[in-house]
C-alpha positions as CSV (number, residue, x, y, z in Angstrom):
1,M,0.1,0.0,0.0
2,T,1.4,3.4,-1.0
3,I,0.8,6.8,0.4
4,Q,-1.3,7.5,-2.6
5,D,-3.5,4.5,-1.9
6,I,-4.0,5.7,1.6
7,Y,-4.8,9.3,0.5
8,Q,-7.3,8.0,-2.2
9,R,-8.9,5.9,0.5
10,W,-9.0,8.9,2.9
11,K,-10.6,11.1,0.2
12,S,-13.3,8.5,-0.5
13,F,-14.8,9.2,2.9
14,G,-16.3,12.5,1.6
15,L,-17.2,15.0,4.3
16,I,-17.6,12.7,7.2
17,D,-14.9,13.9,9.6
18,H,-15.4,11.1,12.1
19,D,-14.6,8.4,9.5
20,K,-11.6,10.3,8.2
21,S,-10.1,10.7,11.6
22,L,-10.7,7.0,12.5
23,Y,-9.1,6.0,9.3
24,L,-6.0,8.1,10.2
25,E,-5.9,6.4,13.4
26,Y,-5.9,2.9,11.9
27,V,-3.1,4.1,9.6
28,S,-1.2,5.2,12.6
29,L,-1.9,1.9,14.4
30,C,-0.9,-0.3,11.6
31,N,2.2,1.6,10.5
32,F,3.8,2.5,13.8
33,I,2.8,-0.1,16.4
34,S,5.3,-2.9,17.2
35,D,4.4,-6.5,16.3
36,E,4.0,-7.5,19.9
37,D,1.7,-4.6,20.8
38,F,-0.3,-5.1,17.5
39,Y,-0.8,-8.7,18.6
40,Y,-2.0,-7.6,22.1
41,Y,-4.3,-4.9,20.6
42,L,-6.0,-7.7,18.7
43,H,-5.9,-10.2,21.7
44,P,-6.0,-8.1,24.8
45,E,-7.2,-11.2,26.9
46,K,-3.8,-12.8,26.4
47,A,-1.9,-9.7,27.5
48,T,-0.2,-9.2,30.9
49,E,-0.9,-5.9,32.7
50,G,2.3,-4.5,31.3
51,Q,1.6,-5.5,27.8
52,F,-2.0,-4.1,28.1
53,L,-0.6,-0.8,29.4
54,S,1.9,-0.7,26.6
55,V,-0.9,-0.8,24.0
56,L,-2.8,2.0,25.9
57,D,0.4,4.1,26.0
58,F,1.0,3.6,22.3
59,L,-2.6,4.7,21.5
60,Y,-2.3,7.7,23.7
61,Q,1.1,8.8,22.4
62,Q,0.0,8.6,18.8
63,D,-3.2,10.6,19.5
64,C,-5.5,7.7,18.5
65,Y,-8.2,8.8,21.0
66,M,-11.1,7.0,19.4
67,L,-9.2,3.7,19.2
68,L,-8.1,4.3,22.7
69,Y,-11.6,4.8,23.9
70,R,-12.8,1.7,21.9
71,F,-10.0,-0.4,23.5
72,L,-10.9,0.8,27.0
73,R,-14.5,0.3,26.4
74,D,-14.1,-3.3,25.2
75,N,-11.8,-4.2,27.9
76,K,-13.3,-2.4,30.9
77,S,-13.1,-5.5,33.1
78,R,-9.4,-5.1,33.0
79,L,-9.7,-1.7,34.7
80,I,-11.9,-2.9,37.7
81,Y,-10.2,-3.1,41.1
82,P,-12.9,-4.0,43.6
83,D,-10.4,-4.2,46.5
84,F,-11.0,-1.6,49.1
85,D,-7.5,-1.8,50.4
86,T,-6.3,0.5,47.6
87,I,-7.9,3.5,49.3
88,E,-7.5,2.6,53.0
89,G,-4.1,4.5,53.1
90,I,-5.2,7.6,51.3
91,A,-5.7,10.9,53.4
92,I,-9.3,11.8,52.8
93,R,-10.0,15.6,52.0
94,P,-12.3,17.5,54.4
95,D,-14.5,18.5,51.5
96,I,-14.9,15.0,49.9
97,E,-18.6,14.8,50.9
98,K,-19.4,18.0,49.0
99,R,-17.5,16.7,45.9
100,F,-19.3,13.4,46.1
101,E,-22.7,15.2,46.2
102,K,-21.7,17.1,42.9
103,L,-20.4,14.1,41.2
104,C,-23.1,11.5,42.1
105,L,-26.3,13.6,41.4
């Protein structure tokens, strides 16, 4: 695939900015991601936490925000930490209750 092929395909999307932007993100993903990260992008269930975070880092660094959102949305179970121990050592702000009220309405 040449740059002309990529450009012709990009032009074929017409005036739909969302599709053009997503296509550019796919080009960035396919062109710049390492083979290992590309594999884990396609098979995130096989990735360790470090490999999963490496894919997230790549998408963020390349400004592939729609692909990043999709990847996070499709793998949200990897981001759930139901253990309360993670916040037991945190110093709680005195205005936390007010912030909760604003956030949880």
